N, C-alpha and C positions, 0 to 999 in steps of 0.2 A: 222762148222762155215762158213758163207756166207761173201762175200765181194762184193764191188760195181762193176759195169760195167767197170769203168775206171781202177780200180785196176786190174781186171781181164785181161783186154787187155794189161797192162803193163806187167804182168807176161807172158802171151802168147807171146808177142813181144820179151821178152827175150829168148824164146825158138825158135825164128826164124819164128813165125807165122805173115803173113801180116796183119796190121790193119791201118786203116785211121789216120791221124794226129788229135790230139784233145787236148783240154786244160780244166782243172777243174776249175770252178768258183764258187764264193759265194756271188756275188752281181751283179746287172744289169750293173754297169760300167765295172766290170771285164769281163762280157759277151760280151760287145761291144769291149773291148781291144783284148779279145781273138780271135774273128772273124777277127778283122783287122790283127792281127799277123798271122793268117791262111791264108788270102788272098782268092781270088776267088769270085764267085758270087752265092754260094749256101752253106748254113751251116745247121746243125742239132743241135737242142738244146734239150737235154735229161735230164729228172728228174732222180737223183740218189738215189734210194731207192732199199732195198732188196726185190724186188718183180717183177714179170713179168707182161706182158700185159699193159705196161705203154702207148703204143701208142693207145690202145683201151680204156684206162681208162679215168677218169675225175676228175677234182678238185671239192672238196666239194662247192656246191652251184653254180658251173660253168660247166654244162654238156657238153658244146661245146668246153671246153679248155682240151686237152689231155696232157699226160706226155711226149710226143715227138713232136716237132714242127719243120717244115722246114721254114727257113727264107732266104732272099736274100741279106740283107745287115747288117752290124754292128749294125746299129741303130734299125733294126728290132730284132735283137739278144737281144739287151738291153731290148726292150720293152717285148719280150717274157720271159726273165728272171725275170722282174718285176712282171709279171702275174703268174709266176710258183713258185717262191721262197717263202719260209715260208708259204706255202698253204699246205692243206691236200689232197693228191692224192689218189683216190680210184680206185683200179683195182680188177679184179677177184680173185687175190691172196692175196690182203691186207684184204679182208673183208670190211664190211660197215664202219669200224672205220677208214680205210685208213692209210696212212703214211705222215708225215710232210716232205716236200722236203726241204733239208738244203743245197744242192749243185747240181750244174748242170754240164754237160759235153758238150762243144761246140765242134762240130766235123765238118771237112770238108765234103761237098757233094761230091757225085761221081755219074757218069752215070752207071745205073744198066741195065743189059740185062737179068739176071735170078736171082731167090733167091732160095736157098736150106737150108735145115735144117741139122745140124750135131751135134752130142753130143757123150759123152763118160761117162759111168757110170758103177757102180758096180751092177750086176744083182745077187742078193743072191740066186735066184732059179737056175741059171745056175753056180754060184760059180765062177764067173770070171768077167772081164771087158768086156763090150759089147758096141759096136758102133751102135748107132740108127741114121739113115739118112733118108731123104726124098727129093724128088724133089719138094715137095710143102712147101717150106720155107716162111718165112715171116708171117706166121700165127700160132695160137695155135697148138702145136704138138698134144695136147689132142683132139682138133677138127678134126685134120688129122686122128688120130686113130679111132676116132668114125665114121666120113663120108666117109673117103677114106683109109681104113685099107690096101688096096693093095699098097699104096704108101709108107708105112713104110718099110724100109730096116734094117735088124738087122745081126751083124756080131759079133760072140763071139771070144774072144781072149784066145787062150790057155794059162793058167797061167805058164805052164811049158816051152812052146815054144816062148811065147811073140807074137807080132804083126809080121805077115808075110807079105812081100811086095805084094804078089799077091792079099791078102785080100783087101788092099787099091785099087788096080788097078781095081779089078772086082767090087768093090763097086762104083768106079768112072764111070764105064761103065754103071752100072745099073742106075746111077742118070743122065744119058744122056751126060756126059762130053767126050770129045774127043781130040784127038791131045795132045798138051802141057798141056792142062787143066788136064789131067789124072795124068801127072808127078807132077804138082802143087798140086792137091788134095792129092796125096800120101804123099807129103812132109808134108802137113799140118796135116794129120792124124799121120804121124810119129811123128812130133814135139809135138802134142797134147798127144799122148801116153807117150812120154818122160817126159812131164810136169806132167802128171797124176801120173805117177809111181814115180817120183822124189820128188813130193810135197805131197804125200799122199792125193791125191784129192778124193773126192767122187763124183764129178760131173764137167764135162766141157761141156758147152752147147753154141752153136753158132746158133743164129737165128735172121737174116739170115746170112749164108755164101753166099755171092753174086758172080756171074760171071758178070764182068764189059764188057762194049761194046768193049774193046780192047782184050777180051778173058782172062784177068787175073782174079785171085780169090782173095777175100778180106773179112775178118771178119768184119761184120758191128755191130754185137752185141755179147756180151759175158757174161756168167754167170758161176761162179766157187764156188764150196763147197768143204770143207775139213773135213777129219776124225778128230774129236776133240782129238782122242786118239793118233794121230800123231803129234799134235802141238807142243809137247815139243821138237820135232826134228828141228822145223822151226820157230824160234823165229822172223825172218822177216815177215813170214805170220801172226803170232799172232798179230804183231804190226798194221795189217791192219783192225783189228776188229773195228766196229763201234758201240759203246754202245747205240747211239741213235736209232739204228735199230734192237735192242734186246729187248726181253721181260724183264722188270727190275726184275721180279720174277726169271727168268732163270739166269740172272746174279748173283743175291744173292745165288741162289742154287749152281752155279759153284763155288763160293767162298769157300763154304763148302764142295765142292766135292760130291754133291748130284746129282742123275740122275733126272732131272725135265724137263717136257715138258708141257707148258701152253695149255689148251684146252678151249673149249667154254661153258662147262657146269657149274652146281652150287654146286655140291657135291665135296669137297676137299678130296683126298685121300692120306694117308700116309701107304706105305707098304714096306716091306724088301723082295726084290727078283723081278726081272723083270716078271717072269712068273706068280707070285702071284699078282703082279700089273695089269697085263693084265686081269687076271681073275676077279679081284675086279672091274675094270671098265666095264667088260662085264656084270657082274651080276647087277651093278647099271642100266645098259641099260636094261636089262631084266626086272627090276622093273619099268621101265618107266621114269627114270631121266637120266641125263647126267653127267659125271665126269668133273670137273673143271681142272684136271691135271693128269699127269702120274708123280708119286714121288716115287722113290725107294731110301730108305736110305741105303741099302746095308746089307750085312749079318753080318758085325762086327762094326756097326755105334756106335760112342761114344755118351755119354750124350749130349755133345755140339752139335754135328751134329744132333741128333734128336730134340733137342730144337729149332735149326735153322730152320729145316724143318717145325716144327709146327708153328713157327712164321710166316714163309712165307705163310702158309695157312691161318692163322687168319688174316693176313694183307691184304688179297685179299678181297675188298669189294664186289665182285661178288658172293663169296661163301655164301651159305645159310646153310650148314651143312658140318661136317667132320666126315669121316670114318677112323679110325685107325685099320688096319688089320695086325697083326704081327704074324708071325710063328717063335719062338724062337728056333734056332738051336746053331749057334755061338752067335747070338743076344740073350741077356737074356731079358725075359719079365719084370723083375723088373726094369732094366735100362731104357726100353721104358716107363713104367708107370711113373717112377720118372721124366723122361725128359717132358712127356706130362703134368704131374701136374705142374711142374715148369714153363713151358711155358704158360700155361693157367693163372696162377697167375700173371705172368709178363705182358702178353699182355691183359689179360681179355677174358674171354669165353663169346661171345655173340651170338654164333649159337649153334644149337644142335650138340652134340658130341657123337658118338657111338665108343665104344672100343671093339675089338675081339682080345684076346690074346690066343696063344697056345704054347705048347712047354717048352723050358727050364725056370724053376722057374716061371711057370704061376700062382701058387698059391700065391706066395709073390707079383707078379705084380698085381694081382686082388685085393689082400687085400689093396694094396697101394691106388688103384683107388677107392675102395669102401670107404675107411676111409679118403678121401681126402676132403670130404666136398663139392666137386664140382658136379655140375649137369651133370654127365656123364652117358649115358646109356650103360649098359654092354650087350654083345651079346655072344652067345654060339658058334655059328659057322658063316661061311661066308653068307650063305643064310638068317640066322637070322639077321645078322648085316646090310645086304643090305636092308631087309624089314624095319628095325627099323629106319635107317637114312632116308629112303624116306618117311615113315610115319611122322617122326618128322619135316622134311622139309615142307611138305604139310601141316601138322598142324599149323606150324608157319606162313605160307603164309595166311592162312584163319583166324588166331587169330585176 
């Protein structure tokens, strides 16, 4: 689960990490009043969406207007808010469809000397939490990794020993910090690590972490993501969820306990088991098309859950065909077949459907499909299923 920048900053502040003063607003007048309350002669107006690259992004139809604006007066903050709110912001992370900006964060400006990058994430290859840092902050870390890989610093944290003080100090030195800045940086890293482990975070990213002209360190931007499997322990975090920033398909899937990730393709997939789901998506790619989703109904899904999964697929207007690929172990093939038939009759089958079943009670399941009266294409194995759904989708396009 992702949260907004202002929410991440409030969480990090509660762990002792220094952040600038800021106010969340929902209207131009609130933006003006927020700037007045902050005082000073420089303010930053930031669009709040769940995507990075806001400063380099642009609003739909307004290529010169980005998602991060520097203003000098409360009236300028009001004008910026008027130009940014309720508009679609497009960044490299949103895709061409962009995200509608429903709230802004008005933050006090500050005199910046240097910009650094600092993040903490779970590295599954290393099987531990890893710190990633760079002296080239303020720009896309992907670009830094591609163009200046020598500026990427990584520190692995031993899960048994935890974060060692010398690791933070050594990293600070490698980033070009000195004197009291080394201690400040070590404190920020220690606090971030405490927040990461306490809150079951999957990512903490600060870009930039800045050195001010007086030598102090400050977090100017923050991003946090959390392990969904740990949210039951953190109800306060769960309340930070913003439904407007989430795929409605994923919201509906979560309501039924389904593992669903929306993708950009046109062939919907319903599979049981993450490995089989990945293999199904791969073989669709091999046949020259793209999957519209990752959808794992699980090994022991009920008829209700399977019906919900199928309704989600058929309710997606971008889907041009559906591939059901089930291996019945704990899951019975006749339960899957019955749920698919019920969902098709309830929602209406308007795209090609290919079903491949194998395993427990497969004969009964296939008999239900065959005798349903629905226009369902039956496949014998995964390769056969992929070829048939791709052929059916392409034939429908040219019909």
